[in-house]
C-alpha positions in Angstrom: 38.7 8.8 5.3 39.5 6.1 7.8 40.7 6.8 11.3 43.4 4.5 12.6 44.7 4.1 16.2 48.3 2.8 16.5 48.5 1.6 20.1 52.1 0.2 20.1 55.2 1.5 18.4 55.8 0.4 14.8 58.3 1.6 12.2 57.9 5.0 10.7 57.5 3.5 7.2 54.4 1.7 8.4 52.9 4.8 9.9 53.4 6.7 6.6 51.6 4.0 4.6 48.7 4.1 7.1 48.5 7.9 6.7 47.7 7.4 3.0 44.4 5.8 4.3 43.3 8.6 6.5 44.0 10.1 10.0 46.5 8.2 12.1 46.8 8.7 15.9 49.9 7.1 17.6 49.0 6.7 21.3 51.1 4.0 23.0 50.9 2.7 26.6 47.1 3.1 26.8 45.3 1.0 29.5 42.2 -1.1 28.6 39.9 1.6 30.0 41.7 4.3 28.0 41.4 2.4 24.8 37.7 1.7 25.4 37.1 5.5 25.9 38.4 6.3 22.4 38.1 3.1 20.2 34.6 3.9 19.1 36.0 6.7 16.9 38.3 4.4 14.9 38.0 2.2 11.9 41.2 0.3 12.5 43.5 -0.6 15.5 47.2 -1.5 15.0 49.1 -3.2 17.9 52.2 -5.3 18.6 52.3 -7.6 21.6 52.0 -5.2 24.4 48.4 -4.0 24.0 45.7 -6.5 25.0 42.8 -6.3 22.6 40.1 -7.7 24.8 36.5 -8.6 24.1 35.5 -5.3 25.8 37.7 -3.3 23.5 36.3 -5.0 20.4 32.7 -4.7 21.5 33.2 -1.0 22.3 34.7 -0.4 18.8 31.4 0.2 17.0 33.2 1.4 13.8 36.1 -1.0 14.1 36.6 -3.0 10.9 40.1 -4.4 11.4 42.8 -5.1 14.1 46.3 -5.3 12.7 49.0 -7.1 14.7 52.5 -6.0 13.6 54.1 -9.5 14.0 53.0 -13.1 14.0 51.4 -14.1 17.3 47.8 -12.9 18.0 47.3 -14.4 21.5 47.0 -10.8 22.8 43.8 -10.4 20.7 40.5 -12.1 21.5 39.9 -13.7 18.2 36.5 -15.2 19.1 35.1 -11.8 20.1 36.6 -10.2 17.0 34.9 -12.9 14.8 31.5 -12.4 16.6 31.7 -8.7 15.8 32.8 -9.2 12.2 36.1 -7.5 12.9 39.0 -8.9 10.8 42.3 -9.6 12.6 45.3 -9.4 10.3 48.9 -10.0 11.1 52.3 -9.8 9.5 53.6 -13.4 9.6 56.4 -13.2 7.1 58.2 -10.0 8.1 60.1 -11.3 11.0 60.5 -15.0 10.1 64.2 -14.7 9.2 64.9 -12.6 12.3 63.3 -15.2 14.6 65.0 -18.1 12.9 68.4 -16.4 13.1 67.9 -15.6 16.7 67.1 -19.2 17.4 70.3 -20.3 15.8 72.2 -17.6 17.6 70.9 -18.7 21.0 71.6 -22.4 20.2 75.2 -21.6 19.3 75.6 -19.2 22.3 74.6 -22.1 24.5 76.9 -24.6 22.8 79.9 -22.3 23.1 78.8 -20.6 26.4 79.4 -17.2 24.9 77.4 -15.1 27.4 79.2 -16.7 30.4 82.6 -16.2 28.8 81.8 -12.6 28.0 80.7 -11.9 31.5 83.7 -13.6 33.0 86.2 -11.7 30.8 84.6 -8.2 31.3 84.7 -8.8 35.0 88.5 -9.1 34.8 89.0 -12.9 34.7 90.7 -15.0 32.1 89.1 -18.4 32.6 89.6 -19.9 29.1 89.8 -23.5 30.3 86.4 -23.3 32.0 84.5 -22.4 28.8 85.1 -25.4 26.6 82.1 -25.7 24.3 80.7 -28.3 22.0 80.2 -28.3 18.2 76.7 -28.4 16.8 77.8 -30.2 13.7 76.4 -33.7 13.5 74.1 -33.0 16.5 70.4 -33.6 16.4 68.1 -30.6 16.4 64.5 -31.4 17.4 61.9 -28.9 16.2 58.5 -28.8 17.8 56.6 -27.1 15.0 57.6 -26.8 11.4 55.7 -23.7 10.3 57.3 -20.6 8.8 59.9 -20.0 11.5 60.6 -23.7 12.1 61.1 -24.2 8.4 63.7 -21.4 8.2 65.5 -22.8 11.3 65.6 -26.2 9.6 67.2 -24.8 6.5 69.9 -23.1 8.5 70.5 -26.1 10.6 70.9 -28.3 7.5 73.6 -25.8 6.4 75.3 -26.3 9.7 75.4 -30.1 9.1 72.9 -30.9 11.8 70.4 -33.8 11.7 66.9 -32.2 11.9 63.9 -34.0 13.5 60.5 -32.3 13.6 57.2 -32.9 15.3 54.3 -31.3 13.5 51.0 -33.2 13.0 50.0 -30.8 10.2 53.0 -31.3 8.0 53.1 -34.1 5.3 56.1 -36.4 5.0 56.5 -35.2 1.4 56.9 -31.6 2.5 59.3 -32.6 5.3 61.5 -34.5 2.7 61.8 -31.3 0.6 63.3 -29.7 3.7 65.6 -32.6 4.5 63.8 -33.0 7.7 62.8 -36.3 9.4 59.3 -36.3 11.0 59.0 -37.8 14.4 56.6 -38.1 17.3 56.7 -35.5 20.1 58.1 -38.0 22.5 60.8 -39.1 20.0 61.9 -35.5 19.5 62.2 -35.0 23.3 64.1 -38.3 23.8 66.4 -38.0 20.8 67.4 -34.3 20.3 70.5 -32.6 21.5 68.8 -29.3 21.0 65.0 -28.9 21.3 63.6 -25.7 19.7 59.9 -24.7 20.1 58.0 -23.1 17.2 54.3 -23.6 17.9 51.6 -20.9 18.5 50.2 -20.4 22.0 46.8 -22.1 22.3 45.0 -23.8 25.1 46.3 -27.1 23.8 50.0 -25.9 23.7 50.0 -23.9 27.0 52.4 -25.7 29.3 53.5 -27.9 26.5 56.9 -28.5 28.2 56.5 -29.4 31.8 58.0 -31.8 34.3 56.9 -35.0 32.6 58.3 -33.8 29.2 61.6 -32.6 30.7 62.1 -36.0 32.3 62.2 -37.6 28.8 65.1 -35.5 27.5 68.7 -36.3 27.3 70.7 -35.0 30.3 73.0 -33.2 27.8 70.1 -31.5 25.9 69.5 -27.8 25.6 66.0 -26.3 25.3 65.6 -23.2 23.1 62.4 -21.1 23.0 61.9 -18.1 20.8 58.2 -18.7 20.4 56.0 -18.1 23.4 57.0 -18.2 27.1 53.8 -19.9 28.2 54.7 -23.0 26.3 57.1 -23.9 29.1 56.4 -24.5 32.8 59.3 -22.2 34.0 59.5 -23.7 37.5 59.7 -27.2 36.1 62.4 -26.1 33.7 64.5 -24.6 36.5 64.1 -27.8 38.6 65.1 -30.0 35.6 68.3 -28.0 35.1 69.2 -27.8 38.7 68.4 -31.5 39.1 70.6 -32.5 36.1 67.7 -33.7 33.9 68.5 -31.1 31.3 71.8 -29.4 30.6 70.5 -25.9 30.0 68.2 -23.6 28.2 68.2 -20.5 26.0 65.1 -18.4 26.3 64.0 -15.3 24.5 60.4 -15.3 25.8 58.7 -15.6 29.2 55.4 -16.4 30.8 55.0 -12.8 31.8 56.6 -9.9 30.0 58.4 -7.6 30.6 60.3 -10.0 32.9 63.1 -8.3 34.9 63.4 -10.6 37.8 63.2 -14.4 37.8 64.8 -17.4 39.5 65.8 -18.4 35.9 68.2 -15.5 35.8 70.3 -16.9 38.7 71.5 -20.0 36.9 74.4 -19.5 34.4 73.2 -22.6 32.5 70.2 -20.6 31.3 70.8 -17.9 28.6 68.2 -15.2 28.4 67.3 -12.3 26.1 64.5 -9.8 26.4 62.2 -11.0 23.5 64.6 -10.0 20.7 63.5 -12.6 18.2 61.9 -10.0 15.9 64.2 -7.2 16.9 66.2 -6.5 13.8 66.1 -3.3 11.7 65.0 -5.3 8.7 62.2 -7.1 10.6 60.9 -4.0 12.3 60.5 -2.4 8.8 59.0 -5.5 7.2 56.3 -6.2 9.8 55.3 -2.6 10.0 54.9 -2.3 6.2 53.3 -5.7 6.0 50.6 -5.0 8.6 49.9 -1.6 7.1 49.3 -3.2 3.7 46.9 -5.8 5.3 45.0 -3.1 7.1 44.8 -1.1 3.8 43.4 -4.0 1.9 40.8 -4.8 4.6 39.6 -1.1 4.8 39.3 -1.0 1.0 37.1 -4.2 1.1 39.7 -6.2 -0.7 40.9 -9.7 0.3 43.8 -9.5 2.7 46.1 -12.5 2.6 46.8 -12.7 6.3 43.4 -12.6 8.0 43.8 -14.9 10.9 40.1 -15.2 11.9 38.8 -15.8 8.4 39.2 -18.9 6.2 42.8 -19.4 5.3 43.9 -19.0 1.7 47.3 -20.5 0.9 49.6 -18.2 -1.1 49.5 -20.4 -4.1 45.7 -20.3 -4.0 45.3 -16.7 -3.4 46.0 -15.5 -7.0 43.2 -17.7 -8.3 40.6 -17.3 -5.5 41.0 -13.6 -4.8 39.5 -12.4 -8.1 36.4 -14.6 -7.5 35.6 -13.0 -4.1 33.6 -10.2 -5.8 31.9 -12.8 -8.0 30.9 -14.8 -5.0 29.4 -11.9 -3.1 27.5 -10.6 -6.2 26.2 -14.0 -7.1 25.1 -14.7 -3.5 23.4 -11.3 -3.4 21.5 -11.8 -6.6 20.3 -15.3 -5.9 19.1 -14.3 -2.5 17.0 -11.4 -3.9 15.6 -13.5 -6.8 14.5 -16.3 -4.4 11.1 -16.1 -2.7 10.1 -18.0 0.5 12.0 -19.6 3.3 15.4 -21.1 2.4 15.6 -24.9 2.4 19.0 -25.5 0.9 22.0 -23.7 -0.7 24.4 -25.3 -3.1 27.6 -23.8 -4.5 29.1 -25.4 -7.6 32.7 -24.7 -8.6 33.5 -25.6 -12.2 36.8 -25.4 -14.1 40.0 -24.3 -12.5 38.5 -22.8 -9.5 37.3 -26.2 -8.3 40.8 -27.4 -8.0 41.6 -25.0 -5.1 40.5 -24.5 -1.5 37.2 -22.6 -1.8 36.4 -22.0 1.9 36.9 -18.3 1.5 34.6 -18.2 -1.5 31.9 -20.1 0.5 32.2 -17.3 3.1 31.9 -14.6 0.4 28.8 -16.2 -1.1 27.2 -16.2 2.4 28.1 -12.5 2.7 26.1 -11.8 -0.4 23.2 -13.9 0.7 22.9 -12.6 4.3 24.5 -9.1 4.0 21.2 -7.3 3.3 19.0 -9.3 5.8 21.2 -9.6 8.9 21.0 -7.0 11.7 24.7 -8.0 12.3 27.6 -6.8 10.3 28.3 -9.7 7.9 31.7 -10.2 6.2 34.0 -13.1 5.4 35.2 -13.1 8.9 31.9 -14.1 10.6 29.7 -15.2 7.7 30.0 -18.9 8.3 29.5 -18.4 12.1 26.3 -16.4 11.5 25.1 -18.9 8.9 25.6 -21.7 11.4 23.7 -19.8 14.1 20.8 -19.5 11.6 20.9 -23.2 10.7 21.9 -22.5 7.1 23.7 -25.5 5.6 25.7 -25.1 2.5 26.6 -27.9 0.1 29.6 -27.5 -2.1 30.3 -29.4 -5.3 33.4 -29.4 -7.5 34.8 -30.9 -10.6 32.5 -30.0 -13.4 33.6 -28.4 -16.7 33.2 -24.7 -17.3 32.5 -24.9 -21.0 34.2 -22.0 -22.8 35.1 -20.4 -19.5 38.1 -21.0 -17.4 36.1 -21.1 -14.2 32.5 -20.8 -13.2 30.9 -20.3 -9.8 27.1 -21.1 -9.4 24.9 -20.7 -6.4 21.5 -22.5 -6.3 19.0 -21.7 -3.6 16.0 -23.9 -3.0 13.1 -22.4 -1.1 9.6 -23.5 -0.3 8.5 -21.7 -3.4 11.0 -22.8 -6.0 14.7 -22.8 -7.1 16.8 -19.8 -8.1 20.2 -20.1 -9.7 22.9 -17.6 -10.7 26.4 -18.1 -12.2 29.3 -15.8 -12.4 32.9 -15.8 -13.5 35.9 -13.4 -13.9 36.5 -11.9 -17.4 39.2 -9.3 -18.0 39.7 -9.0 -14.2 36.1 -8.1 -13.6 33.1 -10.0 -12.1 30.6 -11.1 -14.7 27.2 -12.6 -14.3 26.8 -15.2 -17.1 23.6 -17.1 -16.1 20.3 -16.4 -14.3 18.1 -19.4 -14.0 18.4 -21.3 -17.2 19.3 -18.3 -19.3 22.9 -17.7 -20.4 23.9 -14.1 -20.8 26.8 -11.8 -19.9 27.0 -8.6 -18.1 29.3 -6.9 -15.5 27.2 -5.9 -12.5 28.0 -2.4 -11.3 26.8 -0.8 -8.1 23.2 0.2 -8.6 20.0 -1.6 -9.5 18.9 -4.3 -12.0 15.4 -4.6 -13.5 15.0 -8.3 -14.4 12.1 -9.3 -16.5 11.0 -12.8 -17.6 8.9 -12.4 -20.7 7.8 -14.0 -24.0 10.3 -13.4 -26.8 8.0 -11.3 -29.0 8.2 -7.9 -30.7 7.4 -4.9 -28.7 8.1 -6.2 -25.2 11.6 -4.7 -24.8 10.5 -1.4 -26.3 7.5 -1.2 -24.0 9.6 -1.7 -20.9 12.1 0.9 -22.1 9.3 3.4 -22.8 8.0 3.1 -19.2 11.5 3.8 -17.9 12.2 6.7 -20.3 8.8 8.4 -19.7 9.5 8.4 -16.0 13.1 9.6 -16.2 14.7 6.3 -15.2 18.1 6.1 -16.8 19.2 2.7 -18.3 22.9 2.1 -18.2 23.0 -1.2 -20.1 20.8 -4.0 -21.4 21.3 -7.7 -21.7 18.9 -10.3 -23.2 19.0 -14.1 -23.0 16.5 -16.6 -24.4 15.9 -20.3 -24.6 14.7 -20.3 -28.2 13.2 -17.8 -30.7 9.7 -16.7 -29.8 10.0 -18.7 -26.5 10.7 -17.6 -23.0 13.4 -15.0 -22.4 15.0 -12.8 -19.8 16.1 -9.1 -19.9 18.5 -7.4 -17.6 18.4 -3.6 -17.5 21.0 -1.7 -15.5 19.3 1.2 -13.7 21.1 4.2 -12.2 18.1 4.8 -9.8 15.6 2.6 -7.9 12.3 1.9 -9.6 9.2 3.0 -7.8 6.7 0.3 -6.9 4.0 1.9 -9.2 6.4 1.8 -12.2 7.3 -1.9 -11.5 3.5 -2.7 -11.3 3.1 -1.0 -14.7 5.9 -3.0 -16.3 4.3 -6.2 -14.9 1.1 -5.3 -16.7 2.8 -5.1 -20.1 1.6 -7.8 -22.5 4.2 -10.6 -22.7 5.8 -9.8 -19.4 5.5 -12.7 -17.0 7.4 -11.3 -14.1 9.5 -8.2 -13.4 11.5 -7.4 -10.3 14.2 -5.0 -9.2 17.3 -6.2 -7.3 20.3 -4.2 -6.0 23.9 -5.0 -6.8 
């Protein structure tokens, strides 16, 4: 049973789901030193934004397989260190999308109608109705910096409010933008044109300080800046100076450069509306992100493909249903070809035929490398760090797509060339199970189960199969299945025997001495 440390508060429903996996300890408010003292005992760590998951924490977590972030942003987690250690980082990117989008719209409308200022005035005993004349957002231009999940939901709501929506996002196609009724524009055009500018980008080294003095100098003097993304995107001192200098009309901020933030010069200007990081703070969102991250942690601990692994190759939702069943195929094919090959690797080629070749196969490439390197690397190898480890070893992988799969819907083939020859294995998914359908030039069909395979290349002649079986039976080696493939009658053939137990070297030598057997070897699956 797994041990899971929950270091930040999440909804009770998420905790209950995690308890189905094993022992769950909820210990919030731990310092880095305190986490490092205990993290070696845990298989999984779940956090929100408060706990900093540093390289030291990750390197101390010898058993740690996954870090779950109950929310979207993972800038509080050292992704590079996690990847080096083969630790998956999963998040819950969809659970609070609507909450964040609605809060963005709420802040924008509050700024337009000066609702917080009017509320404060009235509750202090003043009726200053004439001083709080607002503006309508209808027919105004909303400029979105970032058109990801939250930005998209904001755009949809803004269209419903009859706003004109501009967006800057270099990773969004014009066709996709048109489906959202959004006009793509440059970053500078968004700043110069928009009446409301809303930020929806992740925090990276490239986006830190994205909005500074130079950018604020481009905006309309009547513009309002809204930020429900990350506080570090904005130079807060430059923002204050722009508003006080009349370059910008105001701002509505839900996030800050340092949190919790209880004192700031920003709080002294009534043209700046502030809330304490409430973007995801709805009952619905708290439930959704907790359940979503628990599910991602569960899948990772069970060795299944989690959809929201942020430090592994990305799999789009529409691709996941096709690619996910082939992950087991990829690992098993990679493992078989690496054991069948002899000598130093010179090249690796992965061929995707049929339907699978029409999708993004980056995750499958990583899975093949897990199979190839998993038994030979002193490091933990998984889809998170497989490509990094392969690169460090100088392994280059060529991928090819577009061939036909014959009678099969899809086919994945790995070919490894070494200084001593070429090995090839093909696999597919049949009845939701991984099947090996080709070894070398021999077509066959078997579902590999955990255990051992005795693979013989032999002449197709009477008595060979029986002789091999006799050696196994005489020595109490149980055979679970047999599969035979041949090129032509009485020609060369291959036999696969599933074994429940490993085969002693002496017995393998005896099988290799049987008349007609050209080569016999045992591999593990």
